[in-house]
N, C-alpha and C positions, 0 to 999 in steps of 0.2 A: 750687899751682901753682908752677912753676918755671921759669925763663927766660925770663918775662915769657909765660908758655902754661898754658894750663889744664886739665888731666886730670882725667877722671872715670871711676873704673869700679865698676861694681855689680856682681854676683853671681858668676858662674864660665863660665869659658869651656869649661870639658872638657865640660860634659854640653852635649850637644845640636848642631845645628849652627849651622852659617854661614848665616843667614839673610840679612844683610849686612854687605858690608864695602867701604866708602869712602872712596877719601884725593884730599882734593881741594887738591892745591899752591898753589892761588890763595890758598886762604882756610888754610893752613898746617894743614888739620883731618886728623882722622880719625874713624870711627864705624867700629863693629862690634856687631852686634846680635847676639846666640844663642838660638836658640829648639830646645824639642824637644815634637815633637807639639802646636804651637801656643802652646806656651806660653812667655816669656818664661823663660829662664835667667841672662841675663848682658846687660851692654850697658856699653860702654868709649868713649870719646870723649875726641878732645884737640881744644880749641878747638871743640866744639860744645856748645848748652845744653839741658839734660835734667833734671829736677829728679829726682835719685838718690833721695829719699824716694816719690816716688810711683813710680817703677820700681822699687826695692825692695818697698815694695807689690803690686805685680803679679806678682812673683816669689814674693814668700810667701804669698801667698793664693792662687797656681795661675787666675788667671785667663786664660779662653780668648781668646783674640786671635783664633782662627777665622773669624770675622766682621767683624773689621776686620784681618786682619792686613797687608793690600796698603796703607792705610790707617796705620797704626802705622808700617810698612818707611819708607811716604814720609817725614814727619811723626812723629816719635817722642813730642815734646813736647807736640805742641799735641794730638795721640790722645789721650796716657796723660792729661792733663789731665782732658780732656773725660770720657774713661772714667772717672776718678776723682768729678769733679762728679755723675757720673749713677748710679753704681752705691753710694758711703758716705755715702750724705746719709742 
């Protein structure tokens, strides 16, 4: 955290395509999701909640997000947590 802001970066932003990039001036937030072939390669946020450990596992395990791509881009934290619960039991 810096100057009252929370920043989190997981993975690489040079491998893949920018699947989502959002700036919300009202919330003072930024979110960028990078994917390659429907696999997460990086996620970066300022004042956006997501679980870095879960995202890191999605990257390391090369989880195919094709069936959930739209849902993941709309709600990355909720979708990733659900996927984790169903996949890693």
